[in-house]
Steps between C-alpha positions, in 0.01 A plus 500: 500500500613220728350155466585442867571753771559367852611717791590361841316171449512293818377151576514342843349193661438577867834646607699342218582736211519348151528819294675799655387810312530413131525785250450386141433691179448311174465689172236388255644263241796391714618149584587501870645204689460446873775278641564364846570182695223294653353686795605844374139615451494479121184289471321716758586814305380356169173380656441849642563652156254252348239576765501147639644603837433807711781731608536618859605853410620734227339613176473308175374575152490242219381643166362791700296275730543365853501117495386496865171670409233252392362713216850582373601134521206400279615752242860382524403140435385611155832673434764261635621148431660264750714192436560301817815297566314169492248416233144448630317405180197273478620170354180391325441799272656598168729799458250667267203457734701617801598816311145555378371492855777732619430746219135529610613679816636799305337784312741502206695173496740378237367251247556148633651386172740794499634430848529128424719585201699755698598244766554217251205284605280523190569137407426389859183701555273193514731299726404464864720685746611178666659383174713813457869512585631725776616757248163502324317544830722796580416652162134448582549669840638804321224492236238509776672801656524682166157439352349803675753743345657578841663836559718341766622139517633327812727202425616271781785271388359479145759255362589283801544135407475556126742382232728759335288537185182555702678755721621689195154498344337638814764771536432608142128510575560716808703744289226508236229571757714771660572658162123532452485711818434257783686567824663181632582418863728198509616285790753232418793310646640466147727804509618448144136540400466814712819649356371425150149645548482760775543874455514551877582264788412537869673268746303432818650371825334482841202704384692792345668582171879477524572586136309647206597587145553355156675160487818682393472742794433219748809316376718811518376593846559153645879517441491147364827385346594431141666166427802479270598152384758341276651155442791396720671319212869457579512784751645417841224603749754646743614747233155656460429850634349508849130422541474213256275199562594191299255217449478227233749673273327838519636817660244732654519850646223706657517878494305823540726667241521279193693752289777527759519122541508426126772761446705343780452150357601614153819655639577179687426295187745710295772498764465127571454399138182315594196549275160543666326216319120508493481831687138556602345790691173419678323810635281459809138404439183594685530161669843600635372839612198346672721258694735783599214723615344230714824365648495741800147388587610137490813548710323712762210262540248673271226322310630207295 
């Protein structure tokens, strides 16, 4: 059964289309990332999935319910968790009391003490929100979204602005929640995070998906280039095979066929008697693929 099934979802304001017939199927228990530049329609799509914005056309089912129907939306609120991009927590209340109040809205919530331990806030449970660090507040955001045992979790930029240790901790928590069966819908500009977490990625541009697949499939389909680097050392730059870029003592090549390039460089190295010191192969990342996919939209005047 699909956690989300959208067919031909459209959103327009007057005569201005924002979403142009979105088809989206999300399997239960998946982590799915929605990517796109500002103005692509990403936030509008997520708000429609959450039931916080009405669609203009198309059909939509989230956990078997239609978020646009008032009765269905009430049921969905008991079954989903939402973490917004910016924290909106009351400053003058403790973490424990905030979670206690949130838990009262659900039929079968998690124990407050359990969720405090899970997000690493047990020793801060009596501290007022305003005294918590940014990372702790983000943990509290996620605790509030998880306390109702959500079947589906919407995360909007969950680790933006956090230090590396806090980002790692939150990623581990997302994996743990997903392993327990929760479907996760993630939006993030941190493409390393998306590549690390997501099972499936959908790239949105100008209100339509321009690429969909696993991170590996998105990278392969973008025709992004692999970088091959090695130290210049005592090599005369003019003697290098064609295509080399030399900067700060480093030689760099970009290629779509790394095996062919490396074989050619090794032949040159043997013939020239020049070792390839510090040879490094850097495959394209999701960040590279994303930039490649969106480059046509930028050069032809599409959404920035």
